[in-house]
Every structure is written in structure tokens, then in C-alpha cells.
N, C-alpha and C positions, 0 to 999 in steps of 0.2 A: 177458621181464622182465630189466631191467638189474641189475647187481651191487648198485648202490645201493638199488634197490627191494627186492631180496632181503634185504639187511641191515636195512632199515627194517622189513620184515615180521617178521624174526626178533626184533628188539628189541621190536616191538609185541606179540608173542605171549608174551613172558616173563612169568612170574608175579611181579608187583611186590609181592605180599603177603609175600614172603620177605625178612626183614630181616637184614642182615649187619653191622649197626652195633652200637653200645654196648648191652649187655644183651640181645642176641639169644641164642637157644639155643646157637648155635655159639660165640659169644663166651664165654658162661658156662662151657661145657664146656672150651673152650680154656684159660680162666683157671684152672679147677680143675686141669687136668693140668700147666700151667706151675708153679702153686704147689706141687703135689706134687713135681715134679722139683726145684724149688729147695729144698724142705724136706729131701728125701732127700739132696741134695748137702750141705747144711749139717749134717745129722745125722752124716754120715760124715766131716766135716772138723773142724778145730780152731776153727772160727768160733763155735760155740755155747758158752756163751750169748751172745746178741747184745746184752744190756743195756748193756755198756760199750763197744761198738764204734761207730765212726762209719761210716755207709753212704752212698755216693753212687750215685744211680741216673742214669746218663747216658741221655738220651732218655726221661725219665720220663712224658711225656704227662700223663695224669690222676692219676698217682701210684699206680696199682694195685699195683705191686711193692713200693712203700714201705709201703703199708697191710699187705701180706703180712708185711713185716719186723716191723711192730708186733705182728701176731698171733704171730710167732715169738719175741717177747720183746724186740725192740729198743725203746729209749727214743725217743719221737718227736723229742725235741730233738737227737738224734744222726743224724737222717735228712735227707739233702739230695737234691733233685731238680733236674736240669738238662735242659731240653727243647731 
């Protein structure tokens, strides 16, 4: 069997039911821990309360971190995302 055939066989045998995209179990758990780390950092800093601060999220994608900032007390009009 050639190397190419072996690679094709490995890819064909993979479990395609595992989703690693948006809202997968792994993504949800990852988001929880990221949000927790951000909150712990903000809690130990002089950044809280966020209500009067302007926040720029560089590489914001779908804005998940910006939504976290709203949950942490930031005013939506003070949030900016650049992807």
C-alpha cells in the first residue's frame, strides 16, 4: 500500500460525527474557561467596573469576548471589535 493510500484510509476511518466548530462541546468548555480567566484577571485589576471603560477587541471574530464584557458590566456602546 502506498503512503497516499494509507493517508486516505486514515482520513476515511475518522469519526466525522465529532464537531470541533461553533457550539461544539469542546468550544463551549473552552469558552467557559477563557471567560473565567478574563473575569479573574479583571477582578484583580483596576479595570472594574467596566461600565465607563471603552474596550477594543482585536481579532473579535463573532464577538464572544465582547459579549463577555457586557456580562461583566461593560456598556455595549463602549465596545468595539476589529476582526
